C-alpha positions in Angstrom: 0.4 0.1 -0.2 1.5 3.2 -0.8 1.5 5.7 1.8 3.5 8.7 2.6 3.9 10.9 5.7 5.6 14.6 4.5 4.6 15.5 8.4 3.4 14.1 11.7 0.1 15.7 11.0 -0.4 15.1 7.2 -0.6 11.5 5.2 -1.2 10.3 1.8 -2.3 7.1 0.9 -4.2 5.1 -1.2 -7.8 5.0 -0.7 -9.1 2.3 1.1 -13.6 1.3 1.4 -13.6 2.4 5.1 -12.5 5.9 3.7 -15.9 6.2 1.8 -17.8 7.8 4.4 -15.5 10.5 5.1 -14.8 11.2 0.8 -18.7 11.1 0.7 -18.2 14.0 3.0 -16.0 15.9 1.4 -18.2 15.6 -1.7 -21.3 17.2 -0.1 -19.2 20.0 1.5 -18.5 21.1 -2.2 -21.3 21.0 -4.0 -20.3 23.8 -5.7 -17.6 22.3 -7.4 -19.4 19.3 -8.6 -22.2 21.8 -10.3 -19.9 23.5 -12.0 -17.8 21.0 -13.5 -20.9 19.0 -13.7 -23.8 20.8 -13.3 -25.5 18.9 -10.9 -24.3 18.4 -7.0 -22.9 15.4 -5.9 -24.7 12.4 -5.6 -24.3 8.9 -3.6 -22.4 6.6 -6.5 -20.0 9.1 -7.2 -17.5 7.9 -4.1 -17.4 4.2 -6.1 -17.3 5.5 -9.2 -14.3 6.9 -8.8 -13.6 3.1 -8.4 -14.6 2.4 -11.7 -14.1 5.0 -13.9 -11.3 4.9 -16.6 -10.2 7.2 -19.8 -10.5 5.1 -22.7 -7.6 2.8 -23.5 -6.7 3.3 -19.4 -5.7 0.1 -17.7 -7.6 -0.4 -14.4 -3.9 -1.5 -12.6 -2.5 1.9 -13.8 -5.4 3.2 -11.6 -4.3 4.9 -7.8 -7.2 6.8 -5.6 -5.3 8.8 -2.8 -6.5 10.3 0.1 -5.1 13.0 2.4 -5.8 13.0 5.9 -5.1 15.8 7.9 -5.3 16.5 11.6 -3.9 13.9 14.5 -3.1 10.4 12.6 
């Protein structure tokens, strides 16, 4: 698993299923972004879509989803 801790209170690591509620909350907090980028607010399946959506011709093994955790680790 990819994990990088550039400072004691910051961690960058690969997304795991337990991260889904936090990512959904982040998407909900950024509703203005979703509306500007897609024309509609974030939907319940958007987090799962991150896992499966790929550009044409891309290999699934080449995709990495990362989360950034800031605060007490």
